[in-house]
C-alpha positions as CSV (number, residue, x, y, z in Angstrom):
1,M,0.1,0.0,-0.6
2,V,1.0,3.6,-1.0
3,K,0.8,6.5,1.6
4,T,-1.5,8.8,-0.1
5,E,-3.3,12.2,0.7
6,W,-6.6,13.0,-1.1
7,R,-8.2,16.2,-1.4
8,R,-11.5,18.1,-2.9
9,T,-10.0,21.9,-3.2
10,L,-12.5,24.5,-4.5
11,I,-11.5,23.5,-8.4
12,A,-10.7,19.9,-8.1
13,Y,-10.1,16.6,-6.3
14,V,-6.3,16.8,-5.8
15,I,-4.8,13.1,-5.2
16,R,-1.2,12.9,-3.9
17,T,1.2,9.5,-3.4
18,D,4.4,8.6,-2.5
19,V,6.5,7.0,-5.1
20,P,9.4,7.9,-4.1
21,G,12.1,6.7,-6.6
22,M,9.7,6.3,-9.2
23,N,9.8,8.0,-12.4
24,R,6.3,8.6,-14.9
25,G,7.2,5.3,-16.6
26,E,6.7,3.4,-14.2
27,I,3.4,4.5,-12.9
28,D,0.5,3.8,-14.6
29,V,-2.4,5.5,-14.2
30,K,-6.2,4.9,-15.6
31,V,-9.5,7.4,-15.7
32,D,-12.4,5.5,-16.2
33,N,-15.6,8.7,-16.7
34,T,-17.9,5.4,-16.8
35,S,-17.1,4.2,-13.6
36,R,-15.9,7.6,-12.0
37,T,-12.6,5.9,-10.9
38,I,-9.2,6.3,-10.9
39,V,-6.6,3.3,-10.6
40,V,-3.1,4.2,-9.7
41,S,-0.7,0.8,-10.6
42,G,3.0,0.3,-10.7
43,T,6.0,-1.8,-9.2
44,R,8.7,-0.5,-7.1
45,R,12.1,-2.2,-7.8
46,K,14.8,-3.4,-5.3
47,P,17.9,-1.4,-6.7
48,F,20.4,-3.7,-7.4
49,E,23.8,-3.0,-5.8
50,K,26.6,-5.1,-6.8
51,V,28.5,-3.7,-3.3
52,V,26.9,-4.3,0.0
53,L,28.2,-6.6,2.4
54,A,25.2,-6.7,4.3
55,T,21.9,-4.7,4.9
56,L,21.6,-3.5,8.2
57,V,18.2,-2.1,7.8
58,D,15.4,-2.1,5.0
59,E,12.2,-1.1,5.9
60,K,11.2,0.4,2.0
61,R,8.1,-1.9,0.7
62,Y,9.3,-2.9,-3.0
63,G,6.5,-5.0,-5.4
64,Y,3.1,-4.5,-7.4
65,F,0.5,-2.1,-5.6
66,W,-2.0,-0.4,-6.7
67,R,-5.1,1.7,-5.3
68,R,-8.5,2.6,-6.5
69,F,-10.2,6.1,-5.9
70,N,-14.3,6.5,-6.6
71,I,-14.2,9.8,-7.4
72,P,-18.1,10.4,-5.5
73,D,-18.9,14.1,-7.5
74,R,-20.7,13.7,-10.4
75,V,-19.4,17.4,-11.6
76,A,-15.7,16.1,-11.6
77,N,-14.6,16.9,-15.2
78,F,-12.6,13.4,-16.1
79,D,-11.9,15.0,-19.2
80,K,-9.9,17.2,-17.4
81,V,-7.2,15.6,-15.5
82,E,-3.4,16.2,-14.9
83,I,-1.1,13.8,-13.6
84,F,2.7,14.8,-12.5
85,I,5.5,13.6,-10.2
86,W,7.8,15.9,-8.5
87,D,10.4,15.1,-5.7
88,G,8.8,11.5,-5.6
89,V,5.0,12.5,-4.8
90,L,2.7,11.7,-7.9
91,F,-0.2,14.2,-8.1
92,I,-3.5,13.7,-9.8
93,S,-5.6,16.2,-10.2
94,V,-9.3,16.4,-11.0
95,F,-10.9,19.5,-12.0
96,T,-14.6,20.1,-11.2
97,S,-15.7,22.7,-14.2
């Protein structure tokens, strides 16, 4: 499970999901206007390190993840969606007008 914050502002629904170390090409975002859902999925891979003697602590989670968000508001405009990553955070905005 990825850490997510979901808010409604005056102009949009804004979903912020922590995806440290991942780029936009490793994350799939599907927007479905019919079911009024957004599905975020991807795979966080463990980096390969050639010269590690021992791992002392590893609290990161690796592997496949997905989250589904049901947008409750009928005024949300699924034709007007912005998606970008900045500083390890995936931003998805579904505008309401």
